[in-house]
C-alpha positions, 0 to 999 in steps of 0.5 A: 881698566878703572884704577884708583891710587890712594896716597900722596899726591899734589898738593903734598910734596916729596918722593911719595907724591912724585911716584904716585903721580908718575905711576898715574901718568903711566896708566894714562899712557895705556888708556886706563881711567885713573884717579888719585885719592890723596890726603886732606890730612896726611900727617898731624903737624905734631908728627911731621918732622919738616917745615911743611907738607905742601908743595909750591909747585903747580899741580901736574897737568892732566891728572884727576887728584882729589883731596879726600883721605884724613889719615887719623879720622876713622869716620873719614876712612869709612866715607872714603871706603864707601865712596871707592866701593861704589865707584867699583875700580878694577884696581885700588893701589896703595903705596905703603911705607909706614905703619902709621898709615895701616889703620887708614889704608887697611880700613879703606881697602876692607870696605872698598873690597866689599863690592866683590870687584875691586882688587887691592894691590900694595906697592911696598916701600917698606914693610919693616920701618927704618925707625921702629916704634911700639905697635909697628908689627900689629899695625902692619899686620892689620894692613897686610890682611886687607891687601890682595897682592904685593909688589916689592921694589927690592929683594929685602922687602920682597923677603919681608913679606913672609913675616906677615903673609905666605900665601897672597900673590907677590912680585919683585919689580925694581923702583922705576926711574924718576924721569919727571924732573926734567932733562939733564942739562950741561954741568956748567949751566946747572952750576950757574943756576945754582951759583956754584963755581965751575972750579970744583967737582961735586959730591951730592947728598940729596933728599930728606935728612934722617939719621938712618941715611948716614950723613954723619958717615959721609961727613966723616969720610969727607973730612979725610985729608985727601979731599983737601988736596983736590978741588971737590966740594960736598953739596948737602941738599935736602930738608932736616927731618931730624935734629940738624944741629949735630950735623952742623956741629960736626961740619964745624968741628972738622973744619969743613965749613968752606968745603960743604955747601948746605942747601937744607931747605926742601928742594922743589921739583923744578930745582932737582935737575940742577943739583943732579946735573951739577954734581959728579957723583951722588952719595947714599951712605945709608945705615939701613935701607930697602930701596931709594928714590934718590938712586932712580933720579941718579939713573935718569940723570946718568950720574955715578953713585956710591951706595952702601950694601944695605937693603936693596941698594947694592942690588942696582948699583954695579960696583966698579961699573956705574958706581961703588958699593961699600960697607957703611963705614966712613973709611970705605966711603972715603976710599971709594970717593977718592978713587972716583976722583983720582981715577977719572972714572966719570965718563966710563961710569956715565956711559955704562949708566946709559945702558943700565937705566934701560932696566928701570922703565915705567913700562916694566912696572906697569906690566908687572902690576897687571901680571900681579892683578891677573894672579889675584882671584876674587 
C-alpha cells in the first residue's frame, strides 16, 4: 500500500511523534510505502506550554518525513490537501488528540479524499479532551465528519465516538508498546547513569506534567509517614506543562525535598530507558484519562505500575497481578504503594508483565488498521 501519516514527527518531540514514527516503521516492515507529513508549525508559541517543541535527538533512520503542515494557516491546509490528493495514497492516517487540530486535519482530509481513492483513518487519543475549552464539540464534529473510520485505543474513547458518529466503521485496538526507547538495562547501571544512589528503591512519575495527571495526589500519598520508614524515593521526570510552583510548594510544605528527585526538564528519547530501568514501580495517579503512552513504556521495560481507575487505564493494568488499580485518592495510592514495597512483589509482577505485554504488539495494531480500512467503502 501507499500510506501517508499526517501529524507529529521529528524534528518535533514527545509521545505523539514517537507513536507516528513507530507506526511508520511497522508499515515499512510490511513493505508498504510510507511517508509522514509533519508540522512546519504545530503549536503557535503563545499556545505551547513547554520550553520547546523540538527535539535535540537525531532524526529516525530510514523514514521519509516532510515538514509541510501549518496548523493555523488555512491556505497551507489547502496546499497540503491538494498535494496528498494528487499523491493518491491508499490510506491517509491522522492521530487526533485535541480539537485545536480539527480545522487543519479536517480540511486536509476533505480535500485529499476528493481523488475518490484515499481512505481517511483516525487513530484516536481522545475525542473529548481532558482540559475542556469553548468550541471543542463544534471543532471535533467538523473533524469527525471528514474521517472514514476510527481506531480507538481504549474502551472509553471507543464509546465517545457515538457522541459524534454512529455509522462509520470503528474498532478498538489497545495502544501498542513503546519499544523504541532501547532495551531494559540493569538497575544498578541505570542508577549509575542517572547518578542516583543504589541504597534506595524508586517510584517513577514520568511524562509532561499537567494538572489532570494527578501529581498532587502522588505527592500527598508519598507524604505518608510510612514511606519515611523505608528506603524509597520518588522521581518526578518530565517537563511542567502547567504552573510548577504549586507542586514545588507542596513538596516544600510537606518536608519532602530530600525524598523527591526532580528531573523537570524534557527527557530525551535516549534517556527514557534509564528512568524506567532504574525505578521499581511507575505511578500514574491520573484524575482523568483515556489511555497513556507511559503505561506502554512501562510494559516494554516490564515495570509494575500503579494507575487510577479513570478512562482506559484500569483496562490494561490487572490489579494485583502486574500492578495496582486505585481510585484517584491519595490514601488509596499510599496504601497500594506501601503494599508493593512491604510485600516484596516486584519479581512476581515483572514475571507476569513479561507474559501480559505480548497483547500489545505493533503487529496487532497494524492488522487492526488494515481490517478497518477494508471495512471502508468508497
